[in-house]
N, C-alpha and C positions, 0 to 999 in steps of 0.2 A: 880322555874325555876330562872336562871339569869338575868338583870335585862339586860345585854346586848344582849344575846339570845332574849330575848320578843322585844326588839327595832329593831334587825334585823328583825325577823318574820314579825312584822308591818309592816318595809321598803318591804319586800317582797309581803306582801300581797295588799301593795298600790301597788305595781307595776303591780302584774297583775290588779287590778283595773284601772288603769291608760292605760293597755294596752288595755282593752274592752273599754274603754271609746276613745281613738284614733280611734279604730276601727267603733264603732258607730259612730262618728264626719264624718268617710268615709263614711260609711252609709248611712249618709245623701247627700252628694257626688252623690253616685250610684242611689238615689232616684233621685234627681233632673236631673241627666243625663236621666233618663227612662222615664221623664214625659218630657223634652225639650230635642231635640235631640243637639247635640253638638258638632263640628266638631274636629278633632285631632289636631287643636293650643289650643282651648280653654280647651279641657282637659288638655291636658300640664301644662298652665297655672293654672288652678286647683289644678294640682295636686302639683305645685310648691308652688304655696301658701300654700295649706295645710301642705305640710315637712316643710315649713317654722313655720307654728304657732304650728305643734307639737317639733318640736326642742326645740321652746321657751316652751312651755306648760311641758316639759319631763326636762330641765334645773331647770324651777321653783320647779318641785316638785325634784329634786336631792338637789336641793340647799336648800331649807324647812327642809326636811326632814334627808339628809344625808349630811348638810352642803359641799352641791356642789360635793362630793366626787361620781364619776364614779363608779360604782360596778356592775363586769361581771353579780352577779345574778340578778341584778336589771332588765339589758336589755335582759336577760333568762324568768324574770320573767314576761315583759311586752310582749313579744313574747309569752308566754307561754297563758296570758291572751288572744291575740288577736287571737291566734290559737285555744280556747277555745272556744271563744265567736261566731268567722268564721263557725266553725264545728256544732254548734249547736242551733244558731239564726238568725244568720248573712243573708244567704238566704233567711231564709222561711221571715223574717221580712221584708224586702227592697221588695221581690213580693207582700207581702200582702200588703205594704203599696203604692208603687209604683201602683198596678193595682187598687186598692182601689182610689186614686186620678185620678187615669186615667179615670176609672168609674163615678165618680162626676163630671170630667170635660166634658166627651162625655155625661152625662145627660144635663149639665147645656147648652151644645151648641144645644141640640135636644130641648128643651125648648124656646133658646132665638130664633130658626130658626123657631119654630113653633108660639111664638109671633108677630115677623118678615116680617113672610110669607104675611100677607094683605097688609102691608106697601111697601113690595116688588112689590107684583103685581100689586099695585096701581102706584108705580113710574115707572114699566114699562109700564103701560098702558098710564102715563103719557106722556114720553119719546116718546111712538109711535107715540102719538096724534101731539104733538109738532113736531117732525121731519115732520109729515103730512103736518101740516100748513107751516112749513119753506119750504118745497119742494114746495108747491103752491105760497105762496109769493115770492120765487125765480124767478118763472116759470112766476111770473105778474111782476116781478123786469124786467127781459129779454125782455119780450115782448113791456115794455116802453121804453126801452131802444133802441131796435129794432125801433121802431116807431120815437122816436125822433132822432135817426142816419137818417131815411129815411128824415125826416121833414128840418132839416138840411142840407143835401145832397143834396135836391133839390132846397133847397132856395138861393143857390148861382146863385150870380148876376153877368154878365157877363157885363164888361163894356167896350165903343168900344170906339175907340181914339175920335169919334168925342163929347163925354159926358166929357170926361173928361177936356176938357177945359170949359167948361161953368161955 
């Protein structure tokens, strides 16, 4: 086989692999989005960053393997690699990994709730007792304020004109 054809076939195969790699990277984004809910602004920013990284990786691959020459068949090969990966493995893999991680996180949350439940129960009881004590202290404080107001109100002495001159 001619060496030039072999190099072109190798470049075609590498382009297919790069298409698969790029979609695997995007699947990581899809998994993260299924685990942690994102709004549309965050999804847009993530997609922009993803495509910037992809363009750098594609340029680097083409520069290293084909001296920076953009060939139509290499773009087609990347597209074929993406399509092949997407329709064979991608959706199953994303579902499996995201469901597994969500199940693990749910289990960890249940264990933590179980471990923390006695402490939460005690904390609620302590808060209830403290609110009762502070309520009683507030009533007592208000009672003393009323008594003090009565004492100071009744202790006012009126001074007559005769006593002023002494």
